[in-house]
Backbone as JSON, one array per atom type, in Angstrom:
{
  "sequence": "XXXXXXXXXXXXXXXXXXXXXXXXXXXXXXXXXXXXXXXXXXXXXXXXXXXXXXXXXXXXXXXXXXXXXXXXXXXXXXXXXXXXXXXXX",
  "N": [[80.2, 116.38, -56.84], [78.68, 115.19, -53.91], [75.64, 114.21, -52.5], [73.78, 116.79, -50.87], [73.64, 117.37, -47.28], [70.73, 116.7, -45.37], [69.06, 119.24, -43.48], [68.05, 118.4, -41.11], [69.87, 116.36, -40.39], [72.06, 117.76, -39.63], [71.14, 119.53, -37.62], [68.71, 119.57, -35.04], [65.92, 121.16, -35.0], [64.02, 123.03, -32.58], [60.55, 122.54, -31.66], [59.19, 125.1, -31.67], [60.5, 126.57, -33.55], [60.05, 125.0, -35.95], [57.35, 125.24, -36.08], [57.08, 128.05, -36.45], [58.25, 128.26, -38.91], [56.47, 126.8, -40.42], [54.26, 128.46, -40.1], [55.01, 130.58, -41.65], [56.46, 132.6, -40.41], [59.16, 132.66, -39.89], [62.44, 133.75, -39.97], [65.7, 133.59, -41.25], [68.98, 134.43, -40.47], [71.89, 134.06, -41.76], [75.36, 133.54, -41.79], [78.21, 133.86, -43.93], [79.82, 131.66, -43.71], [78.17, 129.44, -43.5], [77.74, 128.07, -45.89], [79.94, 126.55, -46.16], [79.48, 124.26, -44.89], [78.32, 122.57, -46.66], [80.47, 121.91, -48.32], [81.36, 124.08, -49.99], [83.51, 126.74, -50.93], [85.26, 128.99, -48.74], [84.93, 132.56, -48.12], [87.43, 133.75, -48.73], [88.69, 131.55, -50.04], [86.78, 131.46, -52.3], [87.42, 133.88, -53.49], [90.24, 133.43, -54.06], [89.97, 131.22, -55.82], [88.58, 132.57, -58.03], [90.42, 134.55, -58.76], [92.5, 132.83, -59.55], [91.27, 131.66, -61.8], [91.02, 133.92, -63.44], [93.61, 134.67, -63.84], [94.59, 132.22, -65.27], [93.13, 132.38, -67.56], [94.14, 134.51, -68.79], [93.18, 137.18, -68.29], [94.39, 139.0, -66.55], [96.83, 141.3, -66.45], [100.48, 141.72, -66.48], [101.23, 143.63, -64.43], [98.85, 143.86, -62.98], [98.74, 141.22, -62.04], [101.05, 141.3, -60.32], [100.15, 143.28, -58.51], [98.04, 142.0, -57.36], [99.33, 139.83, -56.07], [100.46, 141.06, -53.94], [98.3, 141.62, -52.22], [96.63, 140.87, -49.19], [94.19, 138.37, -48.23], [92.66, 138.66, -45.99], [89.66, 138.93, -44.2], [88.07, 142.16, -44.0], [90.43, 143.54, -44.15], [92.18, 145.5, -46.62], [89.82, 146.04, -47.86], [89.17, 148.3, -49.12], [90.55, 148.23, -51.44], [90.84, 147.37, -54.95], [90.91, 145.21, -57.85], [91.62, 145.93, -61.1], [90.37, 144.53, -63.95], [91.5, 143.63, -66.99], [90.36, 143.55, -70.44], [90.58, 140.56, -72.34], [93.54, 140.31, -74.31]],
  "CA": [[79.81, 116.62, -55.48], [77.69, 114.34, -53.45], [74.2, 114.68, -51.96], [73.83, 117.73, -49.71], [72.99, 116.74, -46.18], [69.35, 117.29, -44.94], [69.29, 120.1, -42.37], [67.82, 117.68, -39.84], [71.14, 115.57, -40.22], [73.04, 118.64, -38.81], [70.59, 120.38, -36.52], [67.41, 119.2, -34.7], [65.25, 122.35, -34.58], [63.0, 123.0, -31.6], [59.18, 122.7, -32.23], [58.8, 126.5, -31.94], [61.12, 126.94, -34.88], [59.35, 124.25, -36.93], [55.99, 125.91, -36.16], [57.25, 129.35, -37.08], [58.44, 128.09, -40.42], [55.05, 126.35, -41.06], [53.35, 129.67, -40.25], [55.56, 131.71, -42.52], [56.89, 133.71, -39.55], [60.59, 132.34, -39.51], [63.55, 134.41, -40.79], [66.97, 133.02, -40.93], [70.05, 135.18, -40.68], [72.99, 133.06, -41.91], [76.63, 133.98, -42.15], [78.83, 133.36, -45.14], [80.51, 130.39, -43.51], [77.16, 128.35, -43.56], [77.95, 127.3, -47.15], [81.1, 125.66, -46.06], [78.97, 122.87, -44.27], [78.01, 121.85, -47.84], [81.69, 121.84, -49.11], [81.64, 125.23, -50.84], [84.68, 127.49, -50.36], [85.04, 130.22, -47.81], [85.03, 133.77, -48.95], [88.8, 133.86, -49.27], [88.77, 130.48, -51.07], [86.19, 131.88, -53.59], [88.27, 134.98, -54.19], [91.34, 132.82, -54.63], [89.5, 130.57, -57.09], [88.21, 133.48, -58.99], [91.7, 135.07, -59.21], [93.2, 131.7, -60.37], [90.54, 131.53, -63.18], [91.4, 135.11, -64.2], [95.12, 134.38, -64.26], [94.75, 131.13, -66.21], [92.46, 132.72, -68.81], [94.77, 135.62, -69.47], [92.49, 138.38, -67.95], [95.21, 139.84, -65.77], [98.24, 141.55, -67.24], [101.67, 141.38, -65.54], [101.24, 144.56, -63.47], [97.79, 143.45, -62.23], [99.2, 140.01, -61.24], [101.99, 141.78, -59.26], [99.42, 143.87, -57.5], [97.1, 140.97, -56.63], [100.12, 139.03, -55.28], [100.83, 141.81, -52.71], [97.2, 141.77, -51.31], [96.25, 139.73, -48.28], [92.79, 138.12, -48.29], [91.99, 138.7, -44.74], [88.44, 139.65, -44.16], [88.15, 143.44, -43.35], [91.76, 144.18, -44.5], [92.26, 145.67, -47.99], [88.58, 146.06, -48.46], [88.88, 149.45, -50.06], [91.36, 148.09, -52.69], [90.25, 146.51, -55.89], [91.89, 144.85, -58.89], [90.99, 146.24, -62.4], [90.53, 143.41, -64.84], [91.72, 144.02, -68.38], [89.81, 142.61, -71.3], [91.49, 139.66, -73.03], [94.41, 141.03, -75.23]],
  "C": [[78.7, 115.83, -55.01], [76.43, 114.99, -53.0], [74.57, 115.63, -50.83], [73.04, 117.11, -48.59], [71.61, 117.5, -45.94], [69.62, 118.11, -43.69], [69.07, 119.32, -41.22], [68.97, 116.75, -39.49], [72.1, 116.38, -39.38], [72.38, 119.27, -37.56], [69.12, 119.91, -36.27], [66.74, 120.44, -34.14], [64.25, 122.14, -33.51], [61.65, 123.05, -32.21], [58.88, 124.03, -32.5], [59.38, 126.95, -33.23], [60.31, 126.33, -36.02], [58.07, 124.99, -37.27], [56.07, 127.27, -36.79], [57.43, 129.3, -38.56], [57.17, 127.63, -41.14], [54.16, 127.58, -41.14], [53.86, 130.8, -41.08], [56.21, 132.88, -41.67], [58.46, 133.5, -39.19], [61.37, 133.13, -40.48], [64.82, 133.88, -40.29], [68.08, 134.18, -41.25], [71.32, 134.34, -40.65], [74.24, 133.78, -42.36], [77.19, 133.37, -43.33], [79.42, 131.96, -44.91], [79.46, 129.14, -43.55], [77.33, 127.51, -44.9], [79.01, 126.3, -47.1], [80.67, 124.3, -45.57], [78.62, 122.06, -45.57], [79.29, 121.6, -48.83], [82.03, 122.87, -50.06], [82.87, 125.93, -50.17], [84.35, 128.6, -49.54], [85.2, 131.36, -48.72], [86.39, 133.96, -49.44], [89.19, 132.69, -50.2], [88.08, 130.81, -52.37], [86.92, 132.88, -54.23], [89.46, 134.35, -54.79], [91.09, 132.07, -55.84], [89.33, 131.48, -58.21], [89.55, 134.12, -59.59], [92.49, 134.01, -60.09], [92.56, 131.72, -61.73], [91.01, 132.74, -64.02], [92.8, 135.0, -64.67], [95.25, 133.36, -65.45], [94.15, 131.49, -67.52], [92.95, 133.99, -69.46], [94.03, 136.97, -69.31], [93.24, 139.36, -67.17], [96.48, 140.08, -66.43], [99.26, 141.4, -65.99], [101.63, 142.41, -64.29], [100.07, 144.16, -62.46], [98.01, 142.14, -61.32], [100.11, 140.37, -60.09], [101.11, 142.44, -58.08], [98.61, 142.86, -56.69], [98.1, 140.19, -55.67], [100.5, 139.68, -53.92], [99.55, 141.9, -51.75], [96.97, 140.62, -50.41], [94.65, 139.51, -48.38], [92.27, 137.83, -46.99], [90.71, 139.53, -44.66], [88.66, 141.09, -43.39], [89.37, 144.18, -43.8], [91.56, 144.37, -46.15], [90.91, 145.87, -48.76], [88.31, 147.36, -49.25], [89.78, 149.36, -51.39], [90.58, 147.15, -53.73], [91.17, 146.31, -57.02], [91.04, 145.24, -60.26], [91.38, 145.04, -63.34], [90.47, 143.86, -66.32], [91.04, 143.09, -69.24], [90.92, 141.77, -71.93], [92.24, 140.38, -74.18], [94.62, 140.1, -76.42]]
}
């Protein structure tokens, strides 16, 4: 992965924000999508990558694989469902 962009290359903050940061009075509330600016995966991409790793390393059995295949990775949906991961057999 290449060099991460400097924030000033993406956003030119107003002087008030710079001063608040220098004073220690600045708080950022950043959503999960902000990391995508740096080339990191979205939440669904991260979940898909994690599941691929679990499958490739034999941590999911046949039944768990079938269950995962039926889940949709839409934010907010299926949030009450989880996948149990079996130890390597």
